PDB file as gemmi writes it, atoms N, CA and C in Angstrom:
CRYST1    1.000    1.000    1.000  90.00  90.00  90.00 P 1                      
ATOM      1  N   MET A   1       1.116  -9.669 -19.720  1.00  0.00           N  
ATOM      2  CA  MET A   1       0.834  -9.509 -18.308  1.00  0.00           C  
ATOM      3  C   MET A   1      -0.543  -8.841 -18.167  1.00  0.00           C  
ATOM      4  N   ASP A   2      -1.340  -9.362 -17.253  1.00  0.00           N  
ATOM      5  CA  ASP A   2      -2.649  -8.778 -16.967  1.00  0.00           C  
ATOM      6  C   ASP A   2      -2.489  -7.406 -16.327  1.00  0.00           C  
ATOM      7  N   ARG A   3      -3.559  -6.661 -16.348  1.00  0.00           N  
ATOM      8  CA  ARG A   3      -3.561  -5.317 -15.770  1.00  0.00           C  
ATOM      9  C   ARG A   3      -3.943  -5.355 -14.292  1.00  0.00           C  
ATOM     10  N   ILE A   4      -3.520  -4.333 -13.586  1.00  0.00           N  
ATOM     11  CA  ILE A   4      -3.952  -4.119 -12.208  1.00  0.00           C  
ATOM     12  C   ILE A   4      -5.397  -3.645 -12.264  1.00  0.00           C  
ATOM     13  N   THR A   5      -6.232  -4.170 -11.369  1.00  0.00           N  
ATOM     14  CA  THR A   5      -7.588  -3.637 -11.245  1.00  0.00           C  
ATOM     15  C   THR A   5      -7.699  -2.930  -9.903  1.00  0.00           C  
ATOM     16  N   ASN A   6      -8.272  -1.739  -9.939  1.00  0.00           N  
ATOM     17  CA  ASN A   6      -8.392  -0.912  -8.748  1.00  0.00           C  
ATOM     18  C   ASN A   6      -9.851  -0.478  -8.627  1.00  0.00           C  
ATOM     19  N   ARG A   7     -10.561  -1.048  -7.642  1.00  0.00           N  
ATOM     20  CA  ARG A   7     -11.953  -0.671  -7.384  1.00  0.00           C  
ATOM     21  C   ARG A   7     -11.976   0.351  -6.262  1.00  0.00           C  
ATOM     22  N   PHE A   8     -12.484   1.525  -6.577  1.00  0.00           N  
ATOM     23  CA  PHE A   8     -12.624   2.578  -5.575  1.00  0.00           C  
ATOM     24  C   PHE A   8     -13.900   2.307  -4.782  1.00  0.00           C  
ATOM     25  N   LEU A   9     -13.766   1.967  -3.506  1.00  0.00           N  
ATOM     26  CA  LEU A   9     -14.918   1.679  -2.668  1.00  0.00           C  
ATOM     27  C   LEU A   9     -15.411   2.936  -1.959  1.00  0.00           C  
ATOM     28  N   LEU A  10     -14.474   3.854  -1.668  1.00  0.00           N  
ATOM     29  CA  LEU A  10     -14.804   5.122  -1.030  1.00  0.00           C  
ATOM     30  C   LEU A  10     -13.714   6.113  -1.390  1.00  0.00           C  
ATOM     31  N   SER A  11     -14.114   7.317  -1.704  1.00  0.00           N  
ATOM     32  CA  SER A  11     -13.120   8.335  -2.030  1.00  0.00           C  
ATOM     33  C   SER A  11     -13.629   9.707  -1.576  1.00  0.00           C  
ATOM     34  N   THR A  12     -12.921  10.267  -0.598  1.00  0.00           N  
ATOM     35  CA  THR A  12     -13.200  11.625  -0.143  1.00  0.00           C  
ATOM     36  C   THR A  12     -11.894  12.404  -0.205  1.00  0.00           C  
ATOM     37  N   ARG A  13     -11.950  13.644   0.192  1.00  0.00           N  
ATOM     38  CA  ARG A  13     -10.732  14.457   0.160  1.00  0.00           C  
ATOM     39  C   ARG A  13      -9.645  13.912   1.065  1.00  0.00           C  
ATOM     40  N   ARG A  14     -10.021  13.321   2.195  1.00  0.00           N  
ATOM     41  CA  ARG A  14      -9.046  12.856   3.180  1.00  0.00           C  
ATOM     42  C   ARG A  14      -8.947  11.337   3.304  1.00  0.00           C  
ATOM     43  N   LEU A  15      -9.940  10.608   2.840  1.00  0.00           N  
ATOM     44  CA  LEU A  15      -9.984   9.162   3.054  1.00  0.00           C  
ATOM     45  C   LEU A  15     -10.340   8.442   1.759  1.00  0.00           C  
ATOM     46  N   SER A  16      -9.611   7.356   1.491  1.00  0.00           N  
ATOM     47  CA  SER A  16      -9.972   6.517   0.351  1.00  0.00           C  
ATOM     48  C   SER A  16      -9.826   5.048   0.741  1.00  0.00           C  
ATOM     49  N   VAL A  17     -10.704   4.248   0.180  1.00  0.00           N  
ATOM     50  CA  VAL A  17     -10.676   2.809   0.400  1.00  0.00           C  
ATOM     51  C   VAL A  17     -10.728   2.156  -0.986  1.00  0.00           C  
ATOM     52  N   ASN A  18      -9.719   1.327  -1.267  1.00  0.00           N  
ATOM     53  CA  ASN A  18      -9.609   0.685  -2.578  1.00  0.00           C  
ATOM     54  C   ASN A  18      -9.418  -0.817  -2.416  1.00  0.00           C  
ATOM     55  N   LEU A  19      -9.956  -1.565  -3.354  1.00  0.00           N  
ATOM     56  CA  LEU A  19      -9.682  -2.995  -3.465  1.00  0.00           C  
ATOM     57  C   LEU A  19      -8.852  -3.162  -4.734  1.00  0.00           C  
ATOM     58  N   VAL A  20      -7.590  -3.546  -4.560  1.00  0.00           N  
ATOM     59  CA  VAL A  20      -6.648  -3.588  -5.674  1.00  0.00           C  
ATOM     60  C   VAL A  20      -6.196  -5.025  -5.913  1.00  0.00           C  
ATOM     61  N   THR A  21      -6.233  -5.451  -7.167  1.00  0.00           N  
ATOM     62  CA  THR A  21      -5.765  -6.782  -7.542  1.00  0.00           C  
ATOM     63  C   THR A  21      -4.529  -6.640  -8.430  1.00  0.00           C  
ATOM     64  N   TYR A  22      -3.437  -7.226  -7.958  1.00  0.00           N  
ATOM     65  CA  TYR A  22      -2.176  -7.231  -8.694  1.00  0.00           C  
ATOM     66  C   TYR A  22      -1.986  -8.624  -9.291  1.00  0.00           C  
ATOM     67  N   PRO A  23      -1.844  -8.748 -10.609  1.00  0.00           N  
ATOM     68  CA  PRO A  23      -1.729 -10.055 -11.248  1.00  0.00           C  
ATOM     69  C   PRO A  23      -0.307 -10.620 -11.225  1.00  0.00           C  
ATOM     70  N   LYS A  24      -0.204 -11.860 -11.601  1.00  0.00           N  
ATOM     71  CA  LYS A  24       1.104 -12.512 -11.769  1.00  0.00           C  
ATOM     72  C   LYS A  24       1.980 -11.655 -12.687  1.00  0.00           C  
ATOM     73  N   GLY A  25       3.259 -11.541 -12.313  1.00  0.00           N  
ATOM     74  CA  GLY A  25       4.212 -10.775 -13.111  1.00  0.00           C  
ATOM     75  C   GLY A  25       4.339  -9.324 -12.701  1.00  0.00           C  
ATOM     76  N   HIS A  26       3.417  -8.850 -11.876  1.00  0.00           N  
ATOM     77  CA  HIS A  26       3.465  -7.451 -11.469  1.00  0.00           C  
ATOM     78  C   HIS A  26       4.378  -7.262 -10.254  1.00  0.00           C  
ATOM     79  N   ARG A  27       4.945  -6.064 -10.149  1.00  0.00           N  
ATOM     80  CA  ARG A  27       5.714  -5.665  -8.981  1.00  0.00           C  
ATOM     81  C   ARG A  27       5.542  -4.167  -8.803  1.00  0.00           C  
ATOM     82  N   VAL A  28       5.861  -3.709  -7.609  1.00  0.00           N  
ATOM     83  CA  VAL A  28       5.834  -2.273  -7.325  1.00  0.00           C  
ATOM     84  C   VAL A  28       7.258  -1.880  -6.964  1.00  0.00           C  
ATOM     85  N   ARG A  29       7.838  -1.025  -7.788  1.00  0.00           N  
ATOM     86  CA  ARG A  29       9.207  -0.580  -7.525  1.00  0.00           C  
ATOM     87  C   ARG A  29       9.277   0.272  -6.260  1.00  0.00           C  
ATOM     88  N   ARG A  30      10.448   0.293  -5.662  1.00  0.00           N  
ATOM     89  CA  ARG A  30      10.694   1.043  -4.431  1.00  0.00           C  
ATOM     90  C   ARG A  30      10.430   2.529  -4.690  1.00  0.00           C  
ATOM     91  N   HIS A  31       9.590   3.121  -3.844  1.00  0.00           N  
ATOM     92  CA  HIS A  31       9.214   4.522  -4.006  1.00  0.00           C  
ATOM     93  C   HIS A  31       8.605   5.028  -2.704  1.00  0.00           C  
ATOM     94  N   ASN A  32       8.306   6.329  -2.668  1.00  0.00           N  
ATOM     95  CA  ASN A  32       7.480   6.885  -1.603  1.00  0.00           C  
ATOM     96  C   ASN A  32       6.420   7.755  -2.244  1.00  0.00           C  
ATOM     97  N   ASP A  33       5.450   8.165  -1.450  1.00  0.00           N  
ATOM     98  CA  ASP A  33       4.299   8.927  -1.957  1.00  0.00           C  
ATOM     99  C   ASP A  33       4.234  10.273  -1.236  1.00  0.00           C  
ATOM    100  N   PRO A  34       4.997  11.261  -1.688  1.00  0.00           N  
ATOM    101  CA  PRO A  34       5.022  12.541  -0.986  1.00  0.00           C  
ATOM    102  C   PRO A  34       3.669  13.253  -1.054  1.00  0.00           C  
ATOM    103  N   VAL A  35       3.378  14.023  -0.009  1.00  0.00           N  
ATOM    104  CA  VAL A  35       2.195  14.876   0.012  1.00  0.00           C  
ATOM    105  C   VAL A  35       2.647  16.307   0.237  1.00  0.00           C  
ATOM    106  N   ALA A  36       1.872  17.252  -0.281  1.00  0.00           N  
ATOM    107  CA  ALA A  36       2.257  18.663  -0.171  1.00  0.00           C  
ATOM    108  C   ALA A  36       2.134  19.179   1.257  1.00  0.00           C  
ATOM    109  N   ASP A  37       1.135  18.676   1.984  1.00  0.00           N  
ATOM    110  CA  ASP A  37       0.934  19.120   3.363  1.00  0.00           C  
ATOM    111  C   ASP A  37       0.306  17.994   4.171  1.00  0.00           C  
ATOM    112  N   GLY A  38       0.455  18.069   5.475  1.00  0.00           N  
ATOM    113  CA  GLY A  38      -0.143  17.065   6.339  1.00  0.00           C  
ATOM    114  C   GLY A  38       0.650  15.764   6.366  1.00  0.00           C  
ATOM    115  N   SER A  39      -0.037  14.700   6.742  1.00  0.00           N  
ATOM    116  CA  SER A  39       0.572  13.374   6.881  1.00  0.00           C  
ATOM    117  C   SER A  39      -0.257  12.360   6.118  1.00  0.00           C  
ATOM    118  N   TYR A  40       0.392  11.319   5.648  1.00  0.00           N  
ATOM    119  CA  TYR A  40      -0.271  10.302   4.834  1.00  0.00           C  
ATOM    120  C   TYR A  40      -0.064   8.943   5.506  1.00  0.00           C  
ATOM    121  N   TYR A  41      -1.156   8.241   5.770  1.00  0.00           N  
ATOM    122  CA  TYR A  41      -1.122   6.924   6.404  1.00  0.00           C  
ATOM    123  C   TYR A  41      -1.830   5.932   5.501  1.00  0.00           C  
ATOM    124  N   LYS A  42      -1.325   4.696   5.467  1.00  0.00           N  
ATOM    125  CA  LYS A  42      -1.995   3.618   4.759  1.00  0.00           C  
ATOM    126  C   LYS A  42      -2.106   2.406   5.657  1.00  0.00           C  
ATOM    127  N   LEU A  43      -3.291   1.816   5.648  1.00  0.00           N  
ATOM    128  CA  LEU A  43      -3.539   0.561   6.339  1.00  0.00           C  
ATOM    129  C   LEU A  43      -3.917  -0.444   5.260  1.00  0.00           C  
ATOM    130  N   ASN A  44      -3.033  -1.403   5.025  1.00  0.00           N  
ATOM    131  CA  ASN A  44      -3.237  -2.396   3.973  1.00  0.00           C  
ATOM    132  C   ASN A  44      -3.543  -3.762   4.560  1.00  0.00           C  
ATOM    133  N   PHE A  45      -4.584  -4.388   4.019  1.00  0.00           N  
ATOM    134  CA  PHE A  45      -4.969  -5.757   4.387  1.00  0.00           C  
ATOM    135  C   PHE A  45      -4.765  -6.628   3.156  1.00  0.00           C  
ATOM    136  N   VAL A  46      -3.906  -7.635   3.235  1.00  0.00           N  
ATOM    137  CA  VAL A  46      -3.726  -8.566   2.121  1.00  0.00           C  
ATOM    138  C   VAL A  46      -4.855  -9.589   2.208  1.00  0.00           C  
ATOM    139  N   VAL A  47      -5.823  -9.481   1.308  1.00  0.00           N  
ATOM    140  CA  VAL A  47      -6.986 -10.363   1.293  1.00  0.00           C  
ATOM    141  C   VAL A  47      -6.619 -11.708   0.678  1.00  0.00           C  
ATOM    142  N   ILE A  48      -5.889 -11.658  -0.429  1.00  0.00           N  
ATOM    143  CA  ILE A  48      -5.381 -12.876  -1.075  1.00  0.00           C  
ATOM    144  C   ILE A  48      -3.884 -12.706  -1.272  1.00  0.00           C  
ATOM    145  N   LYS A  49      -3.140 -13.632  -0.698  1.00  0.00           N  
ATOM    146  CA  LYS A  49      -1.680 -13.607  -0.791  1.00  0.00           C  
ATOM    147  C   LYS A  49      -1.256 -14.469  -1.984  1.00  0.00           C  
ATOM    148  N   PRO A  50      -0.314 -13.999  -2.806  1.00  0.00           N  
ATOM    149  CA  PRO A  50       0.145 -14.813  -3.926  1.00  0.00           C  
ATOM    150  C   PRO A  50       0.813 -16.109  -3.444  1.00  0.00           C  
ATOM    151  N   ALA A  51       0.766 -17.132  -4.267  1.00  0.00           N  
ATOM    152  CA  ALA A  51       1.408 -18.405  -3.928  1.00  0.00           C  
ATOM    153  C   ALA A  51       2.923 -18.238  -3.842  1.00  0.00           C  
ATOM    154  N   GLU A  52       3.461 -17.321  -4.641  1.00  0.00           N  
ATOM    155  CA  GLU A  52       4.907 -17.060  -4.620  1.00  0.00           C  
ATOM    156  C   GLU A  52       5.162 -15.619  -5.013  1.00  0.00           C  
ATOM    157  N   GLY A  53       6.028 -14.945  -4.266  1.00  0.00           N  
ATOM    158  CA  GLY A  53       6.379 -13.551  -4.539  1.00  0.00           C  
ATOM    159  C   GLY A  53       5.348 -12.601  -3.961  1.00  0.00           C  
ATOM    160  N   GLY A  54       5.379 -11.366  -4.442  1.00  0.00           N  
ATOM    161  CA  GLY A  54       4.424 -10.373  -3.995  1.00  0.00           C  
ATOM    162  C   GLY A  54       4.600  -9.947  -2.553  1.00  0.00           C  
ATOM    163  N   VAL A  55       5.844  -9.892  -2.094  1.00  0.00           N  
ATOM    164  CA  VAL A  55       6.135  -9.561  -0.699  1.00  0.00           C  
ATOM    165  C   VAL A  55       6.292  -8.042  -0.559  1.00  0.00           C  
ATOM    166  N   PHE A  56       5.532  -7.469   0.363  1.00  0.00           N  
ATOM    167  CA  PHE A  56       5.601  -6.046   0.642  1.00  0.00           C  
ATOM    168  C   PHE A  56       6.789  -5.762   1.552  1.00  0.00           C  
ATOM    169  N   GLU A  57       7.519  -4.689   1.252  1.00  0.00           N  
ATOM    170  CA  GLU A  57       8.623  -4.238   2.093  1.00  0.00           C  
ATOM    171  C   GLU A  57       8.521  -2.728   2.274  1.00  0.00           C  
ATOM    172  N   THR A  58       8.844  -2.274   3.466  1.00  0.00           N  
ATOM    173  CA  THR A  58       8.900  -0.847   3.749  1.00  0.00           C  
ATOM    174  C   THR A  58      10.061  -0.589   4.699  1.00  0.00           C  
ATOM    175  N   ASP A  59      10.605   0.627   4.617  1.00  0.00           N  
ATOM    176  CA  ASP A  59      11.696   0.989   5.505  1.00  0.00           C  
ATOM    177  C   ASP A  59      11.248   0.993   6.960  1.00  0.00           C  
ATOM    178  N   ARG A  60       9.972   1.307   7.182  1.00  0.00           N  
ATOM    179  CA  ARG A  60       9.473   1.332   8.557  1.00  0.00           C  
ATOM    180  C   ARG A  60       7.953   1.198   8.567  1.00  0.00           C  
ATOM    181  N   ALA A  61       7.456   0.267   9.345  1.00  0.00           N  
ATOM    182  CA  ALA A  61       6.023   0.100   9.525  1.00  0.00           C  
ATOM    183  C   ALA A  61       5.651   0.558  10.939  1.00  0.00           C  
ATOM    184  N   ILE A  62       4.508   1.168  11.066  1.00  0.00           N  
ATOM    185  CA  ILE A  62       3.978   1.517  12.385  1.00  0.00           C  
ATOM    186  C   ILE A  62       3.475   0.247  13.054  1.00  0.00           C  
ATOM    187  N   PHE A  63       2.860  -0.612  12.256  1.00  0.00           N  
ATOM    188  CA  PHE A  63       2.307  -1.873  12.740  1.00  0.00           C  
ATOM    189  C   PHE A  63       2.320  -2.873  11.592  1.00  0.00           C  
ATOM    190  N   SER A  64       2.676  -4.118  11.886  1.00  0.00           N  
ATOM    191  CA  SER A  64       2.620  -5.180  10.889  1.00  0.00           C  
ATOM    192  C   SER A  64       2.239  -6.488  11.579  1.00  0.00           C  
ATOM    193  N   LEU A  65       1.233  -7.139  11.048  1.00  0.00           N  
ATOM    194  CA  LEU A  65       0.802  -8.434  11.555  1.00  0.00           C  
ATOM    195  C   LEU A  65       1.014  -9.457  10.450  1.00  0.00           C  
ATOM    196  N   PHE A  66       2.112 -10.226  10.579  1.00  0.00           N  
ATOM    197  CA  PHE A  66       2.464 -11.272   9.606  1.00  0.00           C  
ATOM    198  C   PHE A  66       2.574 -10.742   8.178  1.00  0.00           C  
ATOM    199  N   ASN A  67       2.880  -9.468   8.029  1.00  0.00           N  
ATOM    200  CA  ASN A  67       2.985  -8.817   6.718  1.00  0.00           C  
ATOM    201  C   ASN A  67       1.693  -8.950   5.913  1.00  0.00           C  
ATOM    202  N   ARG A  68       0.563  -9.172   6.622  1.00  0.00           N  
ATOM    203  CA  ARG A  68      -0.760  -9.260   5.983  1.00  0.00           C  
ATOM    204  C   ARG A  68      -1.608  -8.046   6.311  1.00  0.00           C  
ATOM    205  N   VAL A  69      -1.352  -7.445   7.475  1.00  0.00           N  
ATOM    206  CA  VAL A  69      -2.021  -6.207   7.878  1.00  0.00           C  
ATOM    207  C   VAL A  69      -0.891  -5.243   8.246  1.00  0.00           C  
ATOM    208  N   VAL A  70      -0.782  -4.163   7.476  1.00  0.00           N  
ATOM    209  CA  VAL A  70       0.348  -3.246   7.662  1.00  0.00           C  
ATOM    210  C   VAL A  70      -0.149  -1.810   7.690  1.00  0.00           C  
ATOM    211  N   LEU A  71       0.246  -1.093   8.733  1.00  0.00           N  
ATOM    212  CA  LEU A  71       0.015   0.341   8.827  1.00  0.00           C  
ATOM    213  C   LEU A  71       1.369   1.026   8.671  1.00  0.00           C  
ATOM    214  N   PHE A  72       1.447   1.969   7.730  1.00  0.00           N  
ATOM    215  CA  PHE A  72       2.730   2.630   7.482  1.00  0.00           C  
ATOM    216  C   PHE A  72       2.502   4.030   6.946  1.00  0.00           C  
ATOM    217  N   ARG A  73       3.604   4.790   6.858  1.00  0.00           N  
ATOM    218  CA  ARG A  73       3.595   6.141   6.330  1.00  0.00           C  
ATOM    219  C   ARG A  73       4.255   6.145   4.952  1.00  0.00           C  
ATOM    220  N   PRO A  74       3.462   6.052   3.879  1.00  0.00           N  
ATOM    221  CA  PRO A  74       4.051   6.032   2.543  1.00  0.00           C  
ATOM    222  C   PRO A  74       4.678   7.363   2.137  1.00  0.00           C  
ATOM    223  N   ASP A  75       4.354   8.432   2.862  1.00  0.00           N  
ATOM    224  CA  ASP A  75       4.951   9.732   2.550  1.00  0.00           C  
ATOM    225  C   ASP A  75       6.360   9.861   3.107  1.00  0.00           C  
ATOM    226  N   LEU A  76       6.668   9.112   4.159  1.00  0.00           N  
ATOM    227  CA  LEU A  76       7.980   9.225   4.798  1.00  0.00           C  
ATOM    228  C   LEU A  76       8.935   8.096   4.439  1.00  0.00           C  
ATOM    229  N   TYR A  77       8.403   6.913   4.166  1.00  0.00           N  
ATOM    230  CA  TYR A  77       9.263   5.740   4.015  1.00  0.00           C  
ATOM    231  C   TYR A  77       9.063   5.043   2.667  1.00  0.00           C  
ATOM    232  N   ASP A  78      10.184   4.666   2.065  1.00  0.00           N  
ATOM    233  CA  ASP A  78      10.116   3.921   0.812  1.00  0.00           C  
ATOM    234  C   ASP A  78       9.445   2.577   1.055  1.00  0.00           C  
ATOM    235  N   HIS A  79       8.752   2.101   0.009  1.00  0.00           N  
ATOM    236  CA  HIS A  79       8.072   0.807   0.087  1.00  0.00           C  
ATOM    237  C   HIS A  79       8.037   0.194  -1.303  1.00  0.00           C  
ATOM    238  N   SER A  80       7.859  -1.128  -1.346  1.00  0.00           N  
ATOM    239  CA  SER A  80       7.853  -1.851  -2.622  1.00  0.00           C  
ATOM    240  C   SER A  80       7.142  -3.182  -2.438  1.00  0.00           C  
ATOM    241  N   VAL A  81       6.862  -3.845  -3.563  1.00  0.00           N  
ATOM    242  CA  VAL A  81       6.319  -5.201  -3.565  1.00  0.00           C  
ATOM    243  C   VAL A  81       7.126  -5.993  -4.584  1.00  0.00           C  
ATOM    244  N   SER A  82       7.651  -7.155  -4.161  1.00  0.00           N  
ATOM    245  CA  SER A  82       8.442  -7.990  -5.075  1.00  0.00           C  
ATOM    246  C   SER A  82       7.549  -8.573  -6.163  1.00  0.00           C  
ATOM    247  N   THR A  83       8.157  -9.047  -7.224  1.00  0.00           N  
ATOM    248  CA  THR A  83       7.436  -9.606  -8.365  1.00  0.00           C  
ATOM    249  C   THR A  83       6.565 -10.790  -7.941  1.00  0.00           C  
ATOM    250  N   ILE A  84       5.336 -10.771  -8.391  1.00  0.00           N  
ATOM    251  CA  ILE A  84       4.412 -11.870  -8.128  1.00  0.00           C  
ATOM    252  C   ILE A  84       4.712 -12.973  -9.139  1.00  0.00           C  
ATOM    253  N   LYS A  85       5.177 -14.106  -8.642  1.00  0.00           N  
ATOM    254  CA  LYS A  85       5.598 -15.194  -9.520  1.00  0.00           C  
ATOM    255  C   LYS A  85       4.486 -16.213  -9.775  1.00  0.00           C  
ATOM    256  N   ARG A  86       3.639 -16.447  -8.757  1.00  0.00           N  
ATOM    257  CA  ARG A  86       2.509 -17.365  -8.914  1.00  0.00           C  
ATOM    258  C   ARG A  86       1.315 -16.818  -8.144  1.00  0.00           C  
ATOM    259  N   GLY A  87       0.170 -16.826  -8.784  1.00  0.00           N  
ATOM    260  CA  GLY A  87      -1.048 -16.341  -8.144  1.00  0.00           C  
ATOM    261  C   GLY A  87      -1.227 -14.848  -8.333  1.00  0.00           C  
ATOM    262  N   LYS A  88      -2.023 -14.264  -7.455  1.00  0.00           N  
ATOM    263  CA  LYS A  88      -2.285 -12.829  -7.500  1.00  0.00           C  
ATOM    264  C   LYS A  88      -2.292 -12.286  -6.076  1.00  0.00           C  
ATOM    265  N   ARG A  89      -2.203 -10.965  -5.987  1.00  0.00           N  
ATOM    266  CA  ARG A  89      -2.219 -10.286  -4.684  1.00  0.00           C  
ATOM    267  C   ARG A  89      -3.419  -9.357  -4.683  1.00  0.00           C  
ATOM    268  N   VAL A  90      -4.318  -9.584  -3.730  1.00  0.00           N  
ATOM    269  CA  VAL A  90      -5.502  -8.735  -3.609  1.00  0.00           C  
ATOM    270  C   VAL A  90      -5.384  -7.981  -2.294  1.00  0.00           C  
ATOM    271  N   LEU A  91      -5.529  -6.684  -2.383  1.00  0.00           N  
ATOM    272  CA  LEU A  91      -5.241  -5.793  -1.254  1.00  0.00           C  
ATOM    273  C   LEU A  91      -6.423  -4.864  -1.006  1.00  0.00           C  
ATOM    274  N   LEU A  92      -6.861  -4.793   0.249  1.00  0.00           N  
ATOM    275  CA  LEU A  92      -7.804  -3.766   0.672  1.00  0.00           C  
ATOM    276  C   LEU A  92      -6.950  -2.671   1.306  1.00  0.00           C  
ATOM    277  N   SER A  93      -6.960  -1.504   0.708  1.00  0.00           N  
ATOM    278  CA  SER A  93      -6.088  -0.417   1.145  1.00  0.00           C  
ATOM    279  C   SER A  93      -6.925   0.770   1.610  1.00  0.00           C  
ATOM    280  N   ILE A  94      -6.656   1.194   2.844  1.00  0.00           N  
ATOM    281  CA  ILE A  94      -7.330   2.358   3.415  1.00  0.00           C  
ATOM    282  C   ILE A  94      -6.277   3.443   3.585  1.00  0.00           C  
ATOM    283  N   ALA A  95      -6.490   4.566   2.923  1.00  0.00           N  
ATOM    284  CA  ALA A  95      -5.513   5.661   2.944  1.00  0.00           C  
ATOM    285  C   ALA A  95      -6.139   6.883   3.610  1.00  0.00           C  
ATOM    286  N   LEU A  96      -5.373   7.502   4.509  1.00  0.00           N  
ATOM    287  CA  LEU A  96      -5.810   8.705   5.202  1.00  0.00           C  
ATOM    288  C   LEU A  96      -4.785   9.806   4.976  1.00  0.00           C  
ATOM    289  N   HIS A  97      -5.243  10.910   4.421  1.00  0.00           N  
ATOM    290  CA  HIS A  97      -4.398  12.098   4.294  1.00  0.00           C  
ATOM    291  C   HIS A  97      -4.811  13.029   5.428  1.00  0.00           C  
ATOM    292  N   ALA A  98      -4.049  13.002   6.509  1.00  0.00           N  
ATOM    293  CA  ALA A  98      -4.373  13.768   7.710  1.00  0.00           C  
ATOM    294  C   ALA A  98      -3.899  15.206   7.570  1.00  0.00           C  
ATOM    295  N   PRO A  99      -4.701  16.173   8.023  1.00  0.00           N  
ATOM    296  CA  PRO A  99      -4.313  17.576   7.884  1.00  0.00           C  
ATOM    297  C   PRO A  99      -3.224  18.006   8.854  1.00  0.00           C  
ATOM    298  N   TRP A 100      -2.961  17.200   9.884  1.00  0.00           N  
ATOM    299  CA  TRP A 100      -1.952  17.570  10.870  1.00  0.00           C  
ATOM    300  C   TRP A 100      -0.584  17.016  10.489  1.00  0.00           C  
ATOM    301  N   GLY A 101       0.454  17.604  11.046  1.00  0.00           N  
ATOM    302  CA  GLY A 101       1.820  17.146  10.783  1.00  0.00           C  
ATOM    303  C   GLY A 101       2.269  17.539   9.404  1.00  0.00           C  
ATOM    304  N   SER A 102       3.474  17.177   9.098  1.00  0.00           N  
ATOM    305  CA  SER A 102       3.997  17.428   7.765  1.00  0.00           C  
ATOM    306  C   SER A 102       4.899  16.281   7.368  1.00  0.00           C  
ATOM    307  N   ALA A 103       5.262  16.218   6.121  1.00  0.00           N  
ATOM    308  CA  ALA A 103       6.071  15.106   5.605  1.00  0.00           C  
ATOM    309  C   ALA A 103       7.449  15.033   6.239  1.00  0.00           C  
ATOM    310  N   ASP A 104       7.932  16.132   6.843  1.00  0.00           N  
ATOM    311  CA  ASP A 104       9.253  16.075   7.455  1.00  0.00           C  
ATOM    312  C   ASP A 104       9.205  15.724   8.949  1.00  0.00           C  
ATOM    313  N   GLN A 105       8.016  15.501   9.475  1.00  0.00           N  
ATOM    314  CA  GLN A 105       7.875  15.082  10.866  1.00  0.00           C  
ATOM    315  C   GLN A 105       7.672  13.575  10.938  1.00  0.00           C  
ATOM    316  N   GLN A 106       8.077  12.954  12.041  1.00  0.00           N  
ATOM    317  CA  GLN A 106       7.870  11.518  12.171  1.00  0.00           C  
ATOM    318  C   GLN A 106       6.935  11.213  13.286  1.00  0.00           C  
TER     319      GLN A 106                                                      
END                                                                             
């Protein structure tokens, strides 16, 4: 199985922008991304959708447009990606670690 490639386009203390390529055979197991303080938001754009598989799922999305543009709270809700069976999944991911709120607030 090929490796995931993760290009860091921007990285600051509160904001990161990554271009991530997930190859055939890869999946992301169900998990969440806890933070010690504040709130964590992710805005994901699927640039290239796999021919088969690679479906993103989350317990709750703030916004989803055809499951290609998704805004969600990875600190509060479990999320996963099914196994990519054909093709690859390329994702532009913008992550914001906001200083306000906490992981137990919705």
